[in-house]
N, CA, C and O of each residue as an XYZ file, in Angstrom:
364
protein
N      56.126     43.767     -6.329
C      54.945     43.279     -5.677
C      53.866     43.031     -6.716
O      53.713     43.765     -7.692
N      53.137     41.978     -6.465
C      52.097     41.612     -7.414
C      50.774     42.252     -7.002
O      50.493     42.446     -5.820
N      50.004     42.561     -7.980
C      48.697     43.140     -7.708
C      47.713     42.040     -7.327
O      47.932     40.875     -7.661
N      46.639     42.392     -6.637
C      45.663     41.409     -6.179
C      44.956     40.724     -7.339
O      44.687     39.526     -7.251
N      44.658     41.393     -8.368
C      43.933     40.829     -9.493
C      44.788     39.914    -10.348
O      44.241     39.139    -11.133
N      46.094     39.969    -10.229
C      46.986     39.200    -11.092
C      47.527     37.957    -10.397
O      48.506     37.381    -10.870
N      46.927     37.524     -9.295
C      47.435     36.378     -8.544
C      47.260     35.079     -9.308
O      48.136     34.220     -9.205
N      46.217     34.879    -10.049
C      45.992     33.637    -10.769
C      45.044     33.868    -11.908
O      44.526     34.968    -12.103
N      44.823     32.812    -12.660
C      43.885     32.978    -13.776
C      42.470     33.189    -13.250
O      42.049     32.543    -12.291
N      41.770     34.065    -13.863
C      40.405     34.368    -13.440
C      39.481     33.236    -13.874
O      39.576     32.738    -14.995
N      38.588     32.839    -12.974
C      37.628     31.783    -13.300
C      36.514     32.392    -14.134
O      36.031     33.485    -13.838
N      36.109     31.679    -15.179
C      35.007     32.221    -15.979
C      33.716     32.138    -15.172
O      33.534     31.214    -14.379
N      32.843     33.079    -15.369
C      31.567     33.116    -14.654
C      30.707     31.931    -15.109
O      30.596     31.646    -16.301
N      30.113     31.262    -14.146
C      29.281     30.102    -14.457
C      27.889     30.563    -14.876
O      27.371     31.567    -14.387
N      27.306     29.811    -15.786
C      25.946     30.130    -16.203
C      24.971     29.630    -15.151
O      25.346     28.903    -14.231
N      23.731     30.025    -15.298
C      22.706     29.624    -14.339
C      22.531     28.108    -14.345
O      22.338     27.505    -13.289
N      22.595     27.492    -15.511
C      22.437     26.042    -15.604
C      23.604     25.329    -14.908
O      23.396     24.316    -14.239
N      24.800     25.838    -15.057
C      25.965     25.232    -14.410
C      25.885     25.371    -12.885
O      26.248     24.449    -12.155
N      25.412     26.520    -12.412
C      25.238     26.714    -10.976
C      24.189     25.748    -10.423
O      24.375     25.165     -9.354
N      23.084     25.583    -11.161
C      22.038     24.672    -10.718
C      22.563     23.238    -10.704
O      22.264     22.491     -9.772
N      23.334     22.839    -11.707
C      23.913     21.498    -11.752
C      24.869     21.285    -10.584
O      24.898     20.210     -9.985
N      25.632     22.292    -10.271
C      26.561     22.203     -9.148
C      25.820     22.032     -7.830
O      26.208     21.208     -7.001
N      24.761     22.801     -7.633
C      23.957     22.685     -6.409
C      23.304     21.309     -6.315
O      23.240     20.725     -5.234
N      22.819     20.788     -7.448
C      22.192     19.462     -7.459
C      23.203     18.376     -7.110
O      22.872     17.432     -6.394
N      24.432     18.500     -7.607
C      25.477     17.526     -7.279
C      25.805     17.568     -5.786
O      25.988     16.528     -5.154
N      25.878     18.765     -5.235
C      26.141     18.897     -3.800
C      25.007     18.274     -2.994
O      25.255     17.590     -2.001
N      23.783     18.505     -3.408
C      22.631     17.938     -2.706
C      22.630     16.415     -2.805
O      22.331     15.732     -1.826
N      22.958     15.882     -3.967
C      23.026     14.431     -4.146
C      24.113     13.829     -3.264
O      23.911     12.776     -2.659
N      25.249     14.484     -3.190
C      26.326     14.009     -2.315
C      25.892     14.021     -0.848
O      26.208     13.100     -0.095
N      25.176     15.055     -0.455
C      24.676     15.145      0.921
C      23.753     13.971      1.228
O      23.891     13.333      2.271
N      22.805     13.677      0.320
C      21.857     12.589      0.549
C      22.564     11.240      0.563
O      22.197     10.357      1.338
N      23.582     11.072     -0.290
C      24.334      9.811     -0.300
C      25.071      9.606      1.025
O      25.115      8.494      1.551
N      25.645     10.678      1.558
C      26.380     10.573      2.825
C      25.452     10.277      3.997
O      25.819      9.512      4.889
N      24.277     10.858      4.014
C      23.384     10.774      5.162
C      22.229      9.792      4.994
O      21.319      9.776      5.823
N      22.243      8.975      3.946
C      21.116      8.079      3.679
C      20.938      7.046      4.789
O      19.809      6.799      5.213
N      22.001      6.448      5.260
C      21.866      5.403      6.286
C      21.357      5.986      7.599
O      20.552      5.357      8.286
N      21.814      7.168      7.949
C      21.349      7.804      9.180
C      19.858      8.153      9.073
O      19.105      7.979     10.031
N      19.443      8.643      7.910
C      18.033      8.975      7.713
C      17.170      7.719      7.737
O      16.068      7.736      8.285
N      17.665      6.615      7.140
C      16.905      5.365      7.186
C      16.721      4.901      8.619
O      15.644      4.440      8.998
N      17.776      5.024      9.415
C      17.681      4.631     10.826
C      16.661      5.465     11.576
O      15.869      4.935     12.354
N      16.680      6.748     11.346
C      15.711      7.626     12.010
C      14.290      7.311     11.561
O      13.361      7.285     12.368
N      14.133      7.070     10.254
C      12.804      6.728      9.745
C      12.316      5.411     10.337
O      11.132      5.269     10.639
N      13.215      4.453     10.504
C      12.843      3.174     11.094
C      12.386      3.352     12.535
O      11.367      2.794     12.941
N      13.136      4.125     13.302
C      12.766      4.367     14.698
C      11.427      5.093     14.778
O      10.585      4.752     15.608
N      11.230      6.078     13.931
C       9.962      6.812     13.921
C       8.804      5.901     13.548
O       7.743      5.961     14.169
N       8.998      5.056     12.537
C       7.955      4.130     12.126
C       7.603      3.144     13.225
O       6.429      2.858     13.459
N       8.628      2.620     13.903
C       8.363      1.690     14.996
C       7.637      2.370     16.150
O       6.761      1.770     16.772
N       7.994      3.604     16.435
C       7.323      4.336     17.516
C       5.849      4.577     17.174
O       4.973      4.392     18.018
N       5.587      4.982     15.950
C       4.196      5.211     15.539
C       3.423      3.897     15.555
O       2.278      3.850     16.005
N       4.058      2.821     15.058
C       3.403      1.515     15.064
C       3.095      1.043     16.467
O       2.013      0.511     16.719
N       4.036      1.230     17.393
C       3.808      0.829     18.783
C       2.664      1.621     19.398
O       1.854      1.071     20.144
N       2.595      2.907     19.086
C       1.495      3.736     19.593
C       0.153      3.234     19.070
O      -0.812      3.124     19.827
N       0.094      2.932     17.774
C      -1.161      2.475     17.173
C      -1.584      1.135     17.773
O      -2.753      0.950     18.110
N      -0.642      0.200     17.909
C      -0.966     -1.103     18.488
C      -1.419     -0.946     19.938
O      -2.369     -1.599     20.369
N      -0.741     -0.082     20.686
C      -1.132      0.168     22.072
C      -2.518      0.769     22.177
O      -3.312      0.355     23.023
N      -2.817      1.734     21.335
C      -4.130      2.369     21.348
C      -5.213      1.367     20.973
O      -6.275      1.338     21.594
N      -4.951      0.548     19.961
C      -5.912     -0.466     19.532
C      -6.152     -1.475     20.659
O      -7.295     -1.831     20.945
N      -5.078     -1.929     21.290
C      -5.208     -2.900     22.382
C      -5.993     -2.315     23.546
O      -6.858     -2.980     24.117
N      -5.692     -1.080     23.894
C      -6.404     -0.420     24.982
C      -7.898     -0.314     24.660
O      -8.745     -0.551     25.521
N      -8.210      0.042     23.415
C      -9.607      0.187     23.017
C     -10.337     -1.142     23.099
O     -11.443     -1.213     23.636
N      -9.730     -2.187     22.575
C     -10.347     -3.512     22.618
C     -10.540     -3.958     24.057
O     -11.597     -4.482     24.409
N      -9.533     -3.757     24.889
C      -9.621     -4.154     26.289
C     -10.731     -3.392     27.009
O     -11.488     -3.984     27.778
N     -10.833     -2.107     26.772
C     -11.866     -1.323     27.459
C     -13.266     -1.713     26.989
O     -14.204     -1.701     27.785
N     -13.423     -2.057     25.715
C     -14.730     -2.484     25.220
C     -15.108     -3.813     25.859
O     -16.260     -4.006     26.247
N     -14.148     -4.733     25.974
C     -14.431     -6.009     26.625
C     -14.830     -5.795     28.082
O     -15.737     -6.463     28.579
N     -14.168     -4.879     28.763
C     -14.502     -4.604     30.152
C     -15.905     -4.019     30.260
O     -16.636     -4.326     31.202
N     -16.282     -3.180     29.303
C     -17.641     -2.621     29.324
C     -18.674     -3.720     29.153
O     -19.719     -3.693     29.804
N     -18.396     -4.691     28.283
C     -19.328     -5.799     28.094
C     -19.460     -6.606     29.381
O     -20.560     -6.998     29.771
N     -18.325     -6.849     30.034
C     -18.355     -7.607     31.286
C     -19.151     -6.840     32.336
O     -19.956     -7.428     33.058
N     -18.927     -5.524     32.424
C     -19.647     -4.704     33.393
C     -21.136     -4.703     33.073
O     -21.966     -4.767     33.980
N     -21.484     -4.628     31.784
C     -22.897     -4.654     31.397
C     -23.530     -5.987     31.771
O     -24.665     -6.021     32.246
N     -22.805     -7.091     31.561
C     -23.328     -8.402     31.933
C     -23.522     -8.495     33.443
O     -24.526     -9.035     33.909
N     -22.574     -7.974     34.200
C     -22.708     -7.976     35.657
C     -23.888     -7.115     36.089
O     -24.631     -7.474     37.002
N     -24.052     -5.976     35.422
C     -25.186     -5.109     35.749
C     -26.513     -5.819     35.474
O     -27.459     -5.695     36.252
N     -26.581     -6.562     34.371
C     -27.796     -7.312     34.062
C     -28.069     -8.370     35.127
O     -29.207     -8.551     35.558
N     -27.006     -9.071     35.550
C     -27.174    -10.081     36.593
C     -27.629     -9.447     37.902
O     -28.475    -10.007     38.600
N     -27.081     -8.294     38.237
C     -27.470     -7.601     39.460
C     -28.932     -7.184     39.381
O     -29.662     -7.322     40.362
N     -29.369     -6.680     38.243
C     -30.781     -6.286     38.079
C     -31.703     -7.485     38.278
O     -32.751     -7.370     38.913
N     -31.309     -8.630     37.735
C     -32.137     -9.834     37.885
C     -32.225    -10.230     39.354
O     -33.303    -10.566     39.845
N     -31.108    -10.194     40.049
C     -31.106    -10.574     41.463
C     -31.889     -9.574     42.314
O     -32.533     -9.959     43.290
N     -31.837     -8.321     41.954
C     -32.598     -7.306     42.711
C     -34.089     -7.522     42.495
O     -34.877     -7.430     43.437
N     -34.479     -7.811     41.250
C     -35.896     -8.026     40.960
C     -36.432     -9.287     41.637
O     -37.589     -9.315     42.057
N     -35.630    -10.298     41.746
C     -36.063    -11.546     42.363
C     -36.181    -11.389     43.873
O     -36.964    -12.084     44.521
N     -35.404    -10.480     44.420
C     -35.444    -10.288     45.864
C     -34.353    -11.110     46.540
O     -33.664    -11.906     45.903
N     -34.215    -10.900     47.827
C     -33.150    -11.609     48.526
C     -33.475    -13.105     48.642
O     -34.639    -13.496     48.735
N     -32.449    -13.908     48.634
C     -32.620    -15.338     48.785
C     -32.470    -15.688     50.262
O     -31.389    -15.578     50.840
N     -33.534    -16.092     50.828
C     -33.501    -16.522     52.224
C     -33.903    -17.993     52.306
O     -34.274    -18.594     51.297
N     -33.832    -18.555     53.465
C     -34.178    -19.950     53.618
C     -35.656    -20.202     53.353
O     -36.039    -21.315     52.993
N     -36.486    -19.184     53.528
C     -37.933    -19.361     53.375
C     -38.340    -19.335     51.901
O     -39.287    -20.027     51.528
N     -37.647    -18.547     51.036
C     -38.107    -18.434     49.644
C     -37.116    -19.003     48.623
O     -37.268    -18.730     47.433
N     -36.114    -19.776     49.032
C     -35.163    -20.278     48.065
C     -35.519    -21.596     47.470
O     -34.779    -22.116     46.634
């Protein structure tokens, strides 16, 4: 029977620099595999944020225009109130 330690050649211990290089290679491989999926997610996120900004801007512009229209109507109403009612006798 063979002993547990004698099953194969022992691997030499890696230095800290070799371990860091190995981790960096694994990380690079991960990013290469998942780059297209991340780009797709980033695109969807960017479009969602852009749509929100355009919607908010449009809503703001629309509400400001409505306020101007309401202010103009209010001015017209004030003028008509000051002039008094239009009847056949004073028109």
